[in-house]
C-alpha positions as CSV (number, residue, x, y, z in Angstrom):
1,M,-41.3,-38.1,-13.6
2,S,-42.2,-39.0,-17.2
3,A,-45.0,-36.9,-18.6
4,A,-45.8,-40.0,-20.8
5,L,-47.1,-41.9,-17.8
6,P,-50.9,-41.9,-17.5
7,A,-52.4,-39.5,-15.0
8,V,-54.7,-40.5,-12.1
9,V,-56.2,-37.5,-10.5
10,I,-57.7,-37.5,-7.0
11,A,-60.6,-35.0,-6.9
12,G,-63.4,-34.0,-4.5
13,R,-64.5,-31.3,-2.2
14,P,-62.3,-30.2,0.8
15,N,-61.6,-32.5,3.7
16,V,-62.8,-35.8,2.3
17,G,-59.4,-37.6,2.6
18,K,-57.8,-37.0,-0.8
19,S,-54.3,-36.4,0.6
20,S,-54.6,-39.4,2.9
21,L,-55.5,-41.5,-0.1
22,L,-52.4,-40.3,-2.0
23,N,-50.2,-41.0,1.0
24,R,-51.7,-44.5,1.4
25,I,-51.2,-45.4,-2.3
26,V,-47.6,-44.3,-2.4
27,G,-46.8,-45.7,1.0
28,E,-45.3,-42.6,2.6
29,R,-46.5,-39.2,3.9
30,V,-46.0,-37.1,0.7
31,A,-49.0,-34.8,1.1
32,I,-49.7,-32.9,4.3
33,V,-52.8,-34.2,6.1
34,E,-54.8,-32.4,8.7
35,E,-58.3,-32.7,10.0
36,R,-59.6,-29.4,8.6
37,P,-60.4,-28.2,5.1
38,G,-58.1,-26.3,2.8
39,V,-54.7,-27.8,3.7
40,T,-53.9,-28.9,0.2
41,R,-53.8,-26.0,-2.2
42,D,-51.3,-26.8,-5.0
43,R,-51.4,-29.9,-7.1
44,V,-49.1,-32.6,-5.6
45,E,-47.8,-35.0,-8.2
46,V,-46.0,-38.3,-7.5
47,E,-45.2,-41.5,-9.4
48,A,-47.0,-44.6,-8.2
49,D,-46.9,-48.3,-9.2
50,W,-49.4,-51.1,-8.8
51,T,-48.8,-54.6,-10.1
52,G,-46.2,-53.3,-12.5
53,H,-48.4,-50.5,-13.9
54,R,-46.7,-47.1,-13.4
55,F,-48.8,-43.9,-13.4
56,R,-48.7,-40.3,-12.2
57,L,-50.9,-39.8,-9.1
58,I,-52.1,-36.2,-8.7
59,D,-53.6,-34.8,-5.5
60,T,-55.7,-31.6,-5.8
61,G,-57.0,-29.0,-3.5
62,G,-60.7,-29.2,-2.6
63,W,-63.1,-28.0,-5.3
64,L,-65.7,-25.4,-4.2
65,T,-68.5,-23.8,-6.1
66,A,-67.9,-20.5,-4.5
67,G,-65.6,-18.9,-1.9
68,T,-62.7,-16.5,-1.5
69,D,-60.3,-15.5,-4.3
70,L,-57.9,-18.1,-3.0
71,D,-60.6,-20.8,-3.0
72,V,-61.3,-19.9,-6.7
73,K,-57.7,-20.3,-7.6
74,V,-57.4,-23.6,-5.8
75,S,-60.5,-24.9,-7.6
76,A,-59.0,-23.8,-10.9
77,Q,-56.0,-26.0,-10.2
78,S,-58.3,-28.9,-9.7
79,V,-60.0,-28.3,-13.1
80,V,-56.6,-28.2,-14.8
81,A,-55.6,-31.5,-13.3
82,I,-59.0,-33.1,-14.2
83,D,-58.6,-31.9,-17.8
84,E,-55.3,-33.9,-18.2
85,A,-56.5,-37.0,-16.3
86,D,-56.7,-40.5,-17.7
87,V,-58.7,-41.6,-14.7
88,V,-60.3,-39.6,-11.9
89,L,-60.9,-40.8,-8.4
90,L,-63.9,-38.9,-7.1
91,V,-63.5,-39.1,-3.3
92,V,-66.6,-38.7,-1.1
93,D,-66.9,-38.9,2.7
94,A,-69.3,-41.9,3.1
95,T,-70.0,-40.9,6.7
96,I,-71.6,-37.7,5.6
97,G,-73.1,-38.6,2.2
98,I,-73.6,-36.5,-0.9
99,T,-73.3,-32.8,-0.3
100,E,-73.9,-29.9,-2.7
101,E,-70.1,-29.6,-3.4
102,D,-69.9,-33.4,-4.1
103,A,-72.6,-33.1,-6.7
104,A,-70.9,-30.1,-8.3
105,V,-67.6,-31.9,-8.6
106,A,-69.4,-35.0,-10.0
107,D,-71.0,-32.7,-12.7
108,L,-67.6,-31.2,-13.5
109,V,-66.0,-34.6,-14.0
110,R,-69.0,-35.9,-16.0
111,R,-68.7,-33.0,-18.4
112,R,-65.1,-33.8,-19.1
113,G,-66.0,-37.3,-20.2
114,V,-63.0,-38.9,-18.4
115,P,-63.2,-42.4,-16.8
116,V,-64.1,-41.9,-13.1
117,L,-64.3,-44.1,-10.0
118,V,-66.4,-43.0,-7.0
119,V,-64.3,-43.6,-3.9
120,A,-66.4,-43.9,-0.7
121,N,-63.8,-43.0,1.9
122,K,-63.9,-43.4,5.7
123,V,-65.5,-46.8,5.5
124,D,-63.4,-48.3,8.3
125,D,-65.3,-51.6,8.7
126,A,-68.1,-53.7,7.1
127,V,-70.7,-52.3,9.4
128,H,-70.5,-48.9,7.6
129,E,-70.5,-50.3,4.1
130,P,-74.3,-50.0,3.5
131,A,-73.9,-46.2,3.7
132,I,-72.0,-46.3,0.3
133,W,-75.1,-47.1,-1.7
134,E,-76.4,-43.6,-1.3
135,L,-73.5,-42.5,-3.6
136,L,-75.2,-44.3,-6.5
137,R,-77.2,-41.0,-6.9
138,L,-74.1,-39.5,-8.4
139,G,-74.7,-41.6,-11.5
140,M,-71.1,-42.8,-11.8
141,G,-71.4,-46.5,-11.1
142,D,-70.8,-48.5,-8.0
143,P,-68.9,-46.8,-5.2
144,I,-65.7,-48.5,-4.0
145,P,-65.5,-48.5,-0.2
146,V,-62.1,-47.7,1.3
147,S,-60.5,-46.3,4.4
148,A,-57.5,-44.2,3.3
149,Q,-56.5,-43.8,6.9
150,H,-56.3,-47.6,7.6
151,G,-55.7,-48.9,4.1
152,R,-58.9,-50.9,3.9
153,G,-60.0,-51.5,0.3
154,T,-57.2,-49.5,-1.4
155,G,-55.9,-52.7,-3.1
156,D,-59.3,-53.3,-4.8
157,L,-59.4,-49.6,-5.8
158,L,-56.0,-49.8,-7.4
159,D,-57.1,-53.0,-9.3
160,R,-59.9,-51.0,-10.8
161,V,-57.6,-48.1,-11.6
162,V,-55.2,-50.2,-13.6
163,E,-58.1,-51.7,-15.6
164,L,-59.0,-48.2,-16.8
165,L,-55.4,-47.0,-17.6
166,P,-54.6,-46.7,-21.2
167,D,-52.4,-49.4,-22.7
168,T,-48.7,-48.7,-23.1
169,S,-47.5,-49.7,-26.5
170,A,-44.4,-51.8,-27.1
171,S,-42.6,-48.9,-28.8
172,E,-43.2,-46.6,-25.7
173,M,-41.8,-49.3,-23.5
174,A,-38.7,-49.5,-25.7
175,D,-38.3,-45.7,-25.4
176,R,-38.2,-46.0,-21.7
177,D,-36.1,-49.2,-21.5
178,P,-33.5,-49.5,-24.4
179,A,-32.9,-53.1,-23.3
180,A,-36.5,-54.0,-24.2
181,D,-35.9,-53.0,-27.8
182,P,-35.1,-56.0,-30.0
183,E,-33.4,-53.8,-32.5
184,S,-31.0,-52.4,-29.9
185,D,-27.4,-53.4,-30.2
186,R,-26.6,-52.4,-26.7
187,D,-25.2,-55.2,-24.6
188,A,-27.1,-55.2,-21.3
189,G,-24.1,-56.6,-19.5
190,T,-21.7,-53.8,-20.5
191,V,-21.5,-50.2,-19.7
192,D,-19.9,-47.6,-21.9
193,E,-17.5,-45.6,-19.9
194,H,-18.5,-42.5,-21.8
195,D,-22.2,-43.0,-20.9
196,E,-23.6,-41.1,-17.9
197,P,-26.9,-41.9,-16.3
198,D,-29.7,-39.5,-17.1
199,R,-30.2,-37.2,-14.2
200,T,-32.5,-34.3,-14.0
201,V,-31.1,-31.3,-12.2
202,A,-33.2,-30.2,-9.2
203,V,-33.6,-26.5,-8.5
204,A,-35.4,-25.5,-5.3
205,L,-37.1,-22.1,-4.9
206,V,-36.6,-21.1,-1.3
207,G,-37.5,-18.1,0.8
208,R,-39.7,-16.5,3.4
209,P,-43.5,-16.5,2.9
210,N,-45.0,-14.2,0.4
211,V,-41.7,-13.1,-1.4
212,G,-42.9,-14.3,-4.8
213,K,-41.6,-17.8,-5.1
214,S,-44.8,-19.3,-6.6
215,T,-45.1,-16.4,-9.1
216,L,-41.5,-17.0,-10.2
217,F,-42.2,-20.8,-10.3
218,N,-45.2,-20.3,-12.6
219,R,-43.2,-18.0,-14.9
220,L,-40.4,-20.5,-15.2
221,I,-42.6,-23.4,-16.1
222,G,-44.9,-21.4,-18.3
223,E,-48.2,-22.3,-16.5
224,E,-50.0,-21.6,-13.3
225,R,-49.0,-24.7,-11.5
226,S,-48.7,-23.1,-8.0
227,V,-51.5,-21.1,-6.4
228,V,-50.4,-17.5,-6.2
229,H,-52.1,-15.3,-3.7
230,D,-51.1,-12.3,-1.6
231,M,-51.7,-14.2,1.7
232,P,-48.5,-15.6,3.3
233,G,-48.3,-19.4,3.5
234,T,-50.4,-20.2,0.3
235,T,-48.0,-22.9,-0.7
236,R,-48.0,-25.9,1.7
237,D,-46.5,-28.8,-0.1
238,S,-43.4,-28.7,-2.3
239,V,-44.5,-28.7,-5.9
240,D,-42.2,-29.7,-8.7
241,T,-42.2,-29.6,-12.5
242,I,-39.6,-30.6,-15.1
243,V,-38.8,-28.0,-17.8
244,E,-36.8,-28.7,-20.9
245,T,-34.1,-26.0,-21.3
246,P,-31.2,-25.6,-23.8
247,S,-28.9,-27.0,-21.0
248,G,-31.1,-30.1,-20.5
249,P,-34.1,-30.9,-18.3
250,I,-34.4,-29.0,-15.0
251,R,-36.8,-29.9,-12.2
252,F,-38.0,-26.7,-10.5
253,V,-39.3,-27.2,-7.0
254,D,-41.6,-24.6,-5.4
255,T,-41.3,-24.8,-1.6
256,A,-43.4,-23.4,1.2
257,G,-42.3,-20.2,2.7
258,M,-40.2,-20.7,5.9
259,R,-40.5,-18.6,9.1
260,R,-38.7,-18.9,12.4
261,K,-39.7,-21.9,14.4
262,A,-41.0,-19.6,17.2
263,R,-43.6,-18.2,14.8
264,I,-44.9,-21.5,13.5
265,D,-48.2,-21.9,15.2
266,E,-49.8,-24.8,13.5
267,D,-48.9,-28.4,12.5
268,T,-49.5,-27.8,8.8
269,E,-46.9,-25.0,8.7
270,Y,-44.4,-27.2,10.6
271,F,-44.8,-30.1,8.1
272,S,-44.5,-27.6,5.2
273,M,-41.2,-26.4,6.6
274,V,-40.0,-30.0,7.0
275,R,-40.7,-30.7,3.3
276,A,-39.0,-27.4,2.2
277,L,-35.9,-28.4,4.2
278,R,-36.0,-31.8,2.5
279,S,-36.2,-30.1,-0.9
280,I,-33.0,-28.1,0.0
281,D,-31.1,-31.2,1.1
282,T,-31.9,-33.0,-2.2
283,A,-31.5,-30.0,-4.5
284,D,-28.6,-29.3,-6.9
285,V,-29.1,-25.5,-6.7
286,A,-31.2,-23.4,-4.4
287,L,-32.7,-20.1,-5.6
288,L,-32.9,-17.9,-2.5
289,V,-35.8,-15.5,-3.3
290,I,-35.7,-12.2,-1.3
291,D,-38.3,-9.5,-1.3
292,S,-36.3,-6.4,-2.2
293,T,-39.0,-4.1,-0.8
294,E,-38.4,-5.5,2.7
295,G,-34.7,-5.8,2.4
296,V,-32.4,-8.6,3.5
297,T,-34.0,-9.8,6.8
298,H,-32.6,-12.0,9.6
299,Q,-34.7,-14.9,8.4
300,D,-33.2,-14.5,4.9
301,Q,-29.8,-14.8,6.5
302,R,-30.8,-17.9,8.4
303,L,-32.1,-19.6,5.3
304,A,-28.9,-18.8,3.4
305,E,-26.9,-20.3,6.3
306,R,-29.1,-23.5,6.2
307,I,-28.7,-23.8,2.4
308,D,-24.9,-23.3,2.7
309,A,-24.7,-25.9,5.4
310,A,-26.4,-28.4,3.2
311,G,-23.6,-28.0,0.6
312,C,-26.1,-26.6,-2.0
313,P,-25.0,-23.8,-4.3
314,I,-27.1,-20.6,-4.1
315,V,-28.3,-18.1,-6.6
316,V,-29.7,-15.1,-4.9
317,L,-32.8,-13.5,-6.5
318,L,-33.7,-10.0,-5.4
319,N,-37.4,-10.0,-6.4
320,K,-39.6,-6.9,-6.9
321,W,-36.5,-4.9,-7.8
322,D,-38.5,-2.7,-10.1
323,L,-40.4,-1.3,-7.2
324,L,-37.3,0.3,-5.6
325,D,-35.9,3.7,-6.2
326,G,-32.1,4.3,-6.6
327,E,-31.4,5.1,-2.9
328,R,-33.3,2.0,-1.7
329,R,-31.5,-0.2,-4.2
330,E,-28.1,0.9,-2.8
331,E,-29.4,0.1,0.7
332,V,-30.5,-3.4,-0.2
333,L,-27.2,-4.2,-1.9
334,Y,-25.4,-3.0,1.2
335,Q,-27.5,-5.2,3.4
336,L,-26.7,-8.1,1.0
337,G,-23.0,-7.6,1.4
338,Q,-23.3,-7.3,5.2
339,K,-25.7,-10.2,6.0
340,L,-24.9,-12.7,3.3
341,H,-21.1,-12.1,3.0
342,F,-20.4,-15.8,3.7
343,L,-21.9,-16.7,0.3
344,G,-18.8,-15.3,-1.4
345,D,-19.3,-14.9,-5.1
346,A,-22.8,-16.3,-5.3
347,P,-24.7,-14.9,-8.4
348,V,-27.1,-12.1,-7.5
349,L,-29.9,-11.4,-10.0
350,R,-32.3,-8.5,-9.7
351,I,-35.6,-9.5,-11.1
352,S,-39.4,-9.0,-11.1
353,A,-41.2,-12.4,-11.1
354,L,-44.5,-10.6,-11.8
355,T,-43.4,-8.8,-15.0
356,G,-40.6,-11.2,-16.0
357,R,-38.0,-8.5,-16.0
358,G,-34.5,-10.0,-15.5
359,V,-35.8,-13.6,-15.3
360,H,-34.1,-14.4,-18.7
361,R,-30.7,-14.2,-16.9
362,L,-31.6,-17.0,-14.5
363,L,-31.0,-20.0,-16.8
364,P,-27.5,-18.9,-17.9
365,A,-26.6,-18.3,-14.2
366,L,-27.8,-21.8,-13.3
367,G,-25.8,-23.3,-16.2
368,V,-22.5,-21.7,-14.9
369,T,-23.3,-22.7,-11.3
370,L,-24.1,-26.3,-12.2
371,E,-20.9,-26.6,-14.3
372,Q,-18.9,-25.5,-11.2
373,Y,-20.9,-27.8,-9.0
374,H,-20.1,-30.9,-11.2
375,T,-16.4,-29.9,-11.7
376,R,-13.9,-32.8,-11.7
377,I,-10.2,-31.9,-11.4
378,P,-7.3,-34.2,-12.1
379,T,-5.2,-35.1,-9.0
380,R,-2.0,-33.8,-10.5
381,Q,-3.5,-30.3,-10.8
382,V,-4.9,-30.4,-7.2
383,V,-1.5,-31.4,-5.9
384,D,0.3,-28.7,-7.9
385,V,-2.0,-25.9,-6.6
386,L,-1.7,-27.0,-3.0
387,R,2.1,-27.3,-3.2
388,A,2.3,-23.8,-4.6
389,A,-0.1,-22.5,-1.9
390,Q,2.1,-24.1,0.8
391,Q,5.3,-22.7,-0.6
392,A,3.8,-19.2,-0.6
393,H,2.4,-19.5,3.0
394,P,3.6,-22.5,5.0
395,A,1.3,-23.9,7.7
396,P,2.2,-23.2,11.3
397,H,4.1,-25.7,13.5
398,G,5.5,-27.7,10.6
399,A,2.1,-29.0,9.4
400,R,1.8,-29.7,5.7
401,V,-0.4,-31.4,3.2
402,L,1.5,-34.5,1.8
403,Y,-1.0,-35.5,-0.8
404,A,-4.5,-34.5,-2.0
405,T,-7.1,-35.7,-4.5
406,Q,-10.7,-34.8,-5.4
407,G,-12.9,-37.5,-3.9
408,A,-16.3,-36.4,-5.1
409,T,-18.3,-33.8,-7.0
410,D,-21.7,-32.2,-6.2
411,P,-20.2,-30.2,-4.5
412,P,-16.4,-30.5,-5.2
413,T,-14.9,-32.4,-2.3
414,F,-11.2,-32.8,-1.7
415,T,-9.4,-35.2,0.6
416,L,-6.1,-33.8,2.1
417,F,-3.6,-36.1,3.7
418,S,-1.5,-34.2,6.3
419,N,1.3,-35.0,8.7
420,K,-0.3,-32.8,11.5
421,E,-3.6,-31.2,12.3
422,L,-4.2,-28.2,10.1
423,P,-5.8,-25.0,11.7
424,Q,-9.2,-24.0,10.4
425,S,-7.8,-20.6,9.2
426,Y,-5.2,-22.5,7.1
427,L,-7.8,-24.8,5.7
428,R,-9.8,-21.7,4.6
429,Y,-6.7,-20.4,2.9
430,L,-6.2,-23.7,1.0
431,E,-9.9,-23.7,0.1
432,R,-9.6,-20.2,-1.3
433,S,-6.5,-21.3,-3.3
434,L,-8.4,-24.2,-4.9
435,R,-11.5,-22.1,-5.5
436,E,-9.5,-19.4,-7.3
437,A,-7.3,-21.8,-9.3
438,F,-10.2,-23.8,-10.7
439,D,-12.8,-21.1,-11.0
440,L,-15.2,-22.7,-8.6
441,G,-17.1,-19.5,-8.1
442,S,-19.7,-19.6,-5.3
443,V,-20.3,-23.4,-5.1
444,P,-19.5,-25.0,-1.7
445,V,-16.0,-26.6,-1.5
446,K,-15.5,-29.4,1.1
447,L,-12.1,-30.3,2.5
448,R,-11.6,-33.6,4.3
449,V,-8.4,-34.0,6.2
450,R,-6.8,-37.3,7.1
451,R,-3.7,-37.6,9.2
452,R,-0.9,-39.9,8.2
453,N,2.8,-40.1,9.0
454,S,5.2,-38.2,6.8
């Protein structure tokens, strides 16, 4: 998502329908919605489009004048989002009218001097429209009646939004679309074989609740984007931010902590887990964050298995390492070797997200892992390695690989053409031979076998 796009921030007190409005505008269930306050805690940012106008749409947690320490942190996230907004959508529940919290949010937005539209939500039909005029007391212009749940009035709202968005200059359009630049000598009908499409690497932070993922996320991106609190389950939605690094842009994704299904006792946590699993499936690398003070648990093992099954490379982060003494450190490393042995040579970093100790080693480790993940090997070299492996240890019952080639990257995937079925144990031997020959480290290697006559 381009940071150059204008920002439209959805603000308001808890449980007025902010997340429902975001989902309605983008046309899919991006933010978790539930009929109780406090579900959204982190800022959720997506790209939206209306009549050709692109903008960043940012959902915020409910802003409160007072509350617990967690409420204060959630409210602070709302203030940060409003400060960077080009337009604010102040959502109010029209069926309830103006509350003390609504008035406080309105005062906050007014002091920022940003263009604002008052959104009178939950106006499901024309019968309830007269109730919106009470919202004129906020002093922010005519309210716009909508029903985020049913979609009523959202088109009119978006028409007003694009009227308030800042103009995009021709030079900015040319930066985003080289074909729109009249000075460009690039032929739109040709493709340079050396050009590669711009692609931002996605790195997902995964782990059990309360292991320090959000603390690490905030340290990596250099700001408090995720709400950090010592209560498990603080992060609900997956939150992502692009960071420019010496190796190129990286999109770090902070996911909700995942527990065993048997322990999930509410719909919100279930949908949080679904979004976290989706982030794993679309990630280039997963950072498995483990709380060293609790050791390597059975759930850590299950998460590692789930990531490995998705074909996603893993970097293991032993967080809170500075809190362990020498004996406890040896015990945790032993547990790691016993319970996560199937990860092979996955990088293991010992860090402290809170103090930053050891975090500087993360980007170099990511660079090496991504290089292995994108490896492309010439067919001749693949054939030579497999021929040598078969000569050293022939397959049982006269089976053999006749030909092989790398069919895909991300992760490296090889297609083997054999005369007979190859045992799984022999395929693991061939995989290890390829991994060692081409320095594929810990990234997953996929083998696809096709039978053909010799």
